[in-house]
N, C-alpha and C positions, 0 to 999 in steps of 0.2 A: 983650251977651255971653251965650253959652249955657253953662249949667253942665254939667259932665261927671260922671256917676255911675260910679264904679269899684267893681266887685264883686270882692271877694277870693275866690279859689278855694283849695280845700284842696290841700295839697302832694301831688304825684303823682310816682311813680317809673316811668319807662317801662321795659318789659321789656328786659333786657340780654342780650347774647350773651357768654358766658364761653368762652374758648378754652383748651383743654387742650393744652399743648405739652410738658409733662414726662410722658413715657410710662413712668414708673415709679411705685412706691407710696412713694417717699421724697421728701420736700419738698426742693426746691433752695434754699429760703429767699429766692427771688426772687419778689416779688409779680407780676411780669410773666411768670413761667414756671410756670404753675399745673399741679399734678397733679390727678387726678380728685377726690380727697378734698377738696382745697382749693376746687375749683370748686363742689362740692355745698355745702360749708360756706358759701361766699360768696354763693350764689344766693338769689334772692327769688322770690316767687310770680310765675309767668308767664315766668320767664327761660328761656333756651336754653343748653345746653352743647354745644359742638362740639369737634372734635379737629383739630389741625394736624399732619400727618406731614412728616418731612424729605423733601425732594425725592428721588424715585427710590428710596426705601427700601422694603423688603419688609414682611411682616407684623410687627406689634409686639405683644408680650405684656406686659400689666401684671399682675404676680404680687402678689397682696395679701399683706400682711405678717403675717397671722394673725388679723385682725379684719375684719368686714364694713365696707363703706363707710358714711359717716355716714347716719343715718336721713333720708329725704326726707320732709319734713312739709308740703310745699306743691306747688302746681301747677308742673310742670317738664317740659321736653323735653330728652332726651339723645340726640343724633344722632351716630352714628359714621360713618366713611367706607365701611364695608362689613364684614361679618362675617369676611371673609378678611384684613382689614387691621388690625383692632384686636381682640385677644383679652384678656379679663379672666379671670384664673385665680385661683380661690379657694384653690388649693393644698391642697385637702382639709382646710383648717383653719377655714374660716368660710363663711357665706353671702356673696353678693356685694352685692345690693341689698335694702334694707329700706324699705318705703314705707308711712307712716301719719301722719296729722295728729293722731291721738290722740282723734278725736271721731267717733262714729257718726252724728251729726247733719249733718256736713258732708262734702263730697266734694272731694278735691284730686287731680284726674287727673294721671297721669304717663305720658309716652310714652318708649319706649326703642327705638331703631332702629339698624341697621347695626353691630351688635356681636356678638361671640361670647362666651358666658359658659360657662366650664367649671370643673369640679372644685370647685364649691361644696358645702358639707356641711350647710347649714341652721342652723349655729350663729350666733346673732345676738342683738341687744338686745331685740327684740320677737318673740314667737312662736318662741322658741328651739326648734329641732328641726323646724320646718315650713319648706317652701320651700327646696330645695337651693340654687338660684341666686337666686331672687327670692321675697320674702314681701311681699305687698301687701294692705292693707286699704282701698285707694282704687281708683277706676277706673283701669284699666291698658291701655295700647296697646303691643303689640310688633309691630315691622315689620322684616323682612329680618334677623332674628337667628338665630344658632345657639346652642342651649342643649343642651349635651352633657356626659355624664359626671358629672353632679351627683348627690348623694344627700341624703336627709333621713331623720331618725329617724321622723318622722310624715308626714302627708299632703303631697303636692306634691314629688315627687322632683326635678323640674326647677323648677317654678313653682307656688306657691300664691297665688292672687289671689282674695280673697273679701270681698265687702262687701254689707251689707244696706241701705245708704243709698239712699233713694228716688231713682230716676233714674240710678243707677250703671250703668256699661257696662264690658265687657271685650272686647278685640279682639286677635286674634293672626292676622297675615297674612304669607304668604311667609316662613315660618320653618322651620327644621329643628330638631326636638325629638328627640334621640336618646340612647339608652343611659343614661337617668336611672333612678334607683331609689329606692323607699321601702324602707328597711332593716328597720324594726321593725314598726310597725302604722299603716297609713294608706292613703288613696285617692289615685289620680292619679299613676301612676308618672312620666309626663312632665309633664302639666298638670293642675291642679285649679283650675277657674274657676267662680266664682259671682257673679252680679250681679242687680240688681233689674230693669232695663229691657231690657238686651240683652247677649248673649254671641255673638261672631262668631269663627269659626275658618275661615280661607279660604286656599287656595293653599299649604298647608303640608304638611310631611312629618313624621309622628309614627312613629318606628321604634325597636324594640328597647328599650322602656322596661318597667319592672317595678313592680308594686304588690303589697303583701301583703294588701290588701283589695280595694276596687272600682276599676275603671277602670285597667287596666294601662297603656294609652297615655294616655288623657285621661278626666277626669271633669268634666262640665259641668252646671251647675244654673242655672236662671233662675227668678226669683220672681214676676214679674208680666208680663213682656214676651215677647220672642222670642229663641230661640237658633237660630243658623244655622251649619251646618257645610257647606262647599262646596269642591269641587275640591281635596280633601285626600286624601293617602295615609296610612292608619293601618295599619301592618303590623308583624308580628313582635313584638307586645307581649304581655305575660303578666300575669295577676293570679290570686291565689288566690280572690278573691271575684268578684262579678258584673261582667261586662263586660271581657273580656280586652283588647279594643281600645279600646272607647268605652263609657262609662256616661253616660247623659244623662237628666235629669229636668226636667219643667216643673211648678213648684209653683203656678202661677197659676190663674186661673179663666176667666172669659169673655174671649176674645180672645187669650189667651196660647197659644204653640205652639212646637214645635221643627221646624225644616226641615233635612233632610239631603239635599244635592243633589250629584249628580255626584262622589261621594266613593267611594274604593276602600278597603274594610276587609277586609284579607286576611292570612291566616297568623297570626292572633292566637289566644290560648288562655286558658281558665280551668282551673286545675289542682285546685281544691278539689272533692271528690266531691259536696258538697252545694250547689254554686252553678251558675249558668247564664249563657248569653250569651257564647259564645266570641269572637264578633266584636263584637256590639253588644247592650247592655242598655238597654231603654227602660223607665224606672222608673214614671213616671206622667205624665199630661198629654195634650196633643194633638200628634200626630206626622204629618208628611208626609215620605216618602222618595221621591225622584224621580231615576231614572236612576243609581242607585248600583250598585256591584259589591261583593257580600259573598261572598268566596270563600276556601275552604281554612281556615276557622276551626274550632276544636274546643272542646267542653265535655264534662263528665262527665255531669251530671244532665239538662240540657235546653238547647235553643236553640243548636246548634252555630254557626249563623250569627247569628241574631237571637233574643233573648228579650224579650217584652213582657209586663209584669205590671201589672195595674191601670191600664192606659192608658185615658184617656177616649175618644179616637178615634185611629184609625191608618189612613192611606192609603199604599199602596205603588204607585207609578206607574212602569212600565218597570223597567229595571235587571235585574241578574242575581244570583241567590242560588244558588251552585253549589259542590259539592265540600266542603261543611261536614259535620262528624261529631259525633255524641254517642255516647259509649262506654257509658254506664250509665243511659240515660233516653230522653226523648222529643224529637221535633222536630229532626231533623238540620239542616234548613235554617232553619226558623222555628218557634218555640214561643210560643204566645199563651194566656194564662189570665187570668181575672178581669176581663174587658173585652177590647177596646174596644167601644164602641157608637156608630157602626158600625165594622166592619173592611172595607176595600175594597182589593182587590188587582187592579190592571189592567195588562195588558201586560207583566207581569214574567215572566222565565224562571227557573224554580225547578228546577234540574237536578242530578243526580248527587250528591245528599246522602244521608246514611246515619244511621240511629238504631238503637240496639240494642233500643229499645222501640217504642212506637207513633209513627206519623207520620214516615216517612223524609224526606219533603220538608217537610211542614207538619203541625204538631200544634195543634189548636184545642180549648180547653176554657174558653169564655168566656161562654156564655149569652146572647150578643147577636145582632146582625144581621150576616150574612156575605154579601159579594158578591165573586165572582171574575169579572172581565171580561177576556176575551181573555188569560188567563194560561196559560202553557205549563209544565206540571208533568211533567217527563220524566226517566226514568232514575234515580229515587230508590229506596232500599231500606230496609226496616224489619225488625227482628228479631221483631216481633209484628204488629200490625194497621196497615192503611193505608200501603202502600208510598209512594204519592204524597202522600196527604192523610188525616189522621185528624181527624174533627170530632165532638166529643161535646157534646151539650146546647145547641147554638146555638138561639136562638129561631127563626130561619129562615136557610136557606142557599140562595143563588141563584148559579148558575154559567152565565155567558153566553159562548158561543164558547170559544175556547182549546182545549187538549188535555191529556189524560192519556195518556202514551205510555211504554211500556217500563219501568214501575215494577214493583216486586216486593215481596211481603210473605211472611213466614213464617206469618202468621195470616190473618185475614179481610181482603179488599179489597186486591187488588194495585194497582189504580189509586187507589181511595179507599175509605174506610169512614166513612159519614156516618150518624149515628144519634142518636135521642133528642130531636130538635127538633120543633117544630110542623109545619114545612113545608120541603120541599126542591124546588127547581126547577132543571132542566137545560134549556138552550136552545142548540141548534146546537153542541154540544160533541163533539169527537172523542175516543174512548176506545179506544186501540189498543195491542196488543202487551204488555199487562200480565199479570202472573202472581201467583197467590196459592197458597201451599201449603195454606192452609185453604180457606174458602169465598170466592166472589165474585171471580173472576179480574179482570174489568174494574173492578168496584166494587160496594159495598153501599149501598143507599139505604133509610133508615128514618126514618119520621116518624109523629107521633101524629095529624096532621090531614090533610095532603095531600102527594102526590108527583107531580110533573109532569116527563115527559121528552119534550121537543118537538124533533123534527128532529135527534136525536143519531145519531152514527155509532159503532157499537160493533163492532170487528172484531179478529180475531186474538188474543183474550184467552184465558187458560187458567187452570184451577184443578184441584187434586187432589181436590176435593170437589164442591160444587154451585154452580150459577150461573156458567158460564164467561164469559158476557158481562156481565150485570148480575143482581144479586139484589135483589128488592124486599121490604122488611120493615116492621116497625112495625104500627100499628093503624089507620092512616088510609086514605083513598081514594087510588087512583092513576090516572094517565092517561098513556098512551104514544101519541104521535101523530106520524106521519111518521118519517123517519129510516130506519136499517137496522141489523140485527144479522146480521153475516156472518162465518163462519169462526171462531167461538169454540168452545171445547172444555171439557167438564166430565164428572164421573161422572154427575150428574143435572142436567138443565136446561142443555144446552149453550149456547143463546143467552140464555134468560131463566129465572130461577127466582123464583116467586111464593110467598111464605110464606102460611100458612094463614089468618091474620086479615085478609087484604087483600081489598078489593073495588074493581073498577075496570074501565077500558076500554082496548082497544088498537085504534087506528084508523090505517089507511094506512101501516103500518110493514112493511118488508120483512124477513122473518126466514128466512134461507136459508143453506145451506152450513155450518150448525153441527153439532156432533157431541157425543153423550153415550155414555159407556161402558156406561150402564145404561138409563135411561128418559128420554124427553122431550128428543130432540136439539134441537128448536127451542125449545119452552116446556114447563116443568114447573110445574103448579099444584098446590100442596099441598092436601090435603083440608081443607075448611072455608071456603075462600075462593070468591069468585065472580068470573068474568071475562066481560065482554061484548065480543065482537069486532064492530067496525064493519063497515059494508057493504063487501063485497069483501075483507075482511081475511084470511079463511080461505085465499083463493087466493094470498095473499102469504106464507103460512107453508108453505114447500115446499122440497124438496131437502135436508132435514136427515137426520142419521143417528143411530140408536140401536138397541140390542138390541130394545127394545119402544117403541111409540108414537114413532116417529122425528120427527114434526113437532109433535104436541101431546099432552101428558098432563094429564088432569084437566079439560080444557076441552071 
């Protein structure tokens, strides 16, 4: 005979499915006819709560009786039949869901899907005043939900979900977040999300939410991983503080980042005179924006479309930044300061933005490395300098391809005003139809070390002062090679104006058909500088018009 060894296993409870059949907030007293409160109370870690609707019935509203649902303290999935079929109404008297296991060391993820949550007011057992519909200190997943018309005294008018637990995650997908509001003092009018490993917002609509501080539509923070916002509409939201539509911060170090992809951020606003980022505020960290539309947003102080402050790195690839405004400051479309290193803008269309101060399209004051690759900066206006672009103090600025067209400034640099860095390089860029009421119709280029303009096309630009096409300044050496300066107009230096401290060369560049009201229709060289013309260059400087020295002055 063979002996059998029997090993005793610990007791285990398999996850259960609890079915809600009582679609009121009043117990029927029947243990087989659960309401949602009873289902949450009876649930265990890993369970699922579903709903059963009467056959052929329309939408059902569960109106809470003055208090939030029981605190969810363990892993749980609540799945509704659709946000148009089950509506949970806080009745303006309480929050709806409260999620916490009471420990920062553990994470008890909860998912909620297929429900509409309305009229919560943030009153609850934990975190009273935060999170109008949902307050969560655990990982939270929301799918196919409507969260609308909720309010909170503090942060998270619709939802506040925040956890520092290692590995924690937040996800909101295919949801409508609308008309939620922070009433007193707080961030995230619609959503306020923070997690350690990841925050995901996808396929959702965030509209008409209001915050008294930051993130009118949404505030998102990630501590060590990645935040991803994709295929989402963020529109018509308002905040008094930074980020009328979206405020996002990456607090991690190596490897952490924020990706915003194929997202429409439009018609949002910041109302406080001292704050920025009407559409989007990038607080700190590493950022990639790819194929987004940032349109028709407004701020008072800066960054009508986008404000980036102290970012570690920023890359904008494709997309449109258009029709944004700043009424009392800088950077109608994009305002960047204190970083990033580097900043790369490639293939983006930055058009029809306006700022009362410098930088109608783009304002840069970051001291870093700037690259514009195939960017189209068109039709922007500024009340001071740099109609298309104002760049102050970047270490180096490189512009490859793309165009500056039909921008206008009330001060220097209709197309751009680039000054103060060590080097500036333009390669195969078109600069056309720009206007400056001050100097430099097409643009101003200034650097302490070197300026290079290679194969640029500068045409049809105008100024009421000097340098109709381009003005070169600073103290470094310059080189102009190839390209053409055609049909520009100024008082002095219709095509090109060279400041007194410059020394450099012009080679194989066609400078023709330009006009000056005074001197130097083609080129004006201020006294003190020296210019060397390459072989055959003198013959290419021809057909310009001025009262005196129609082609060249000072050369």
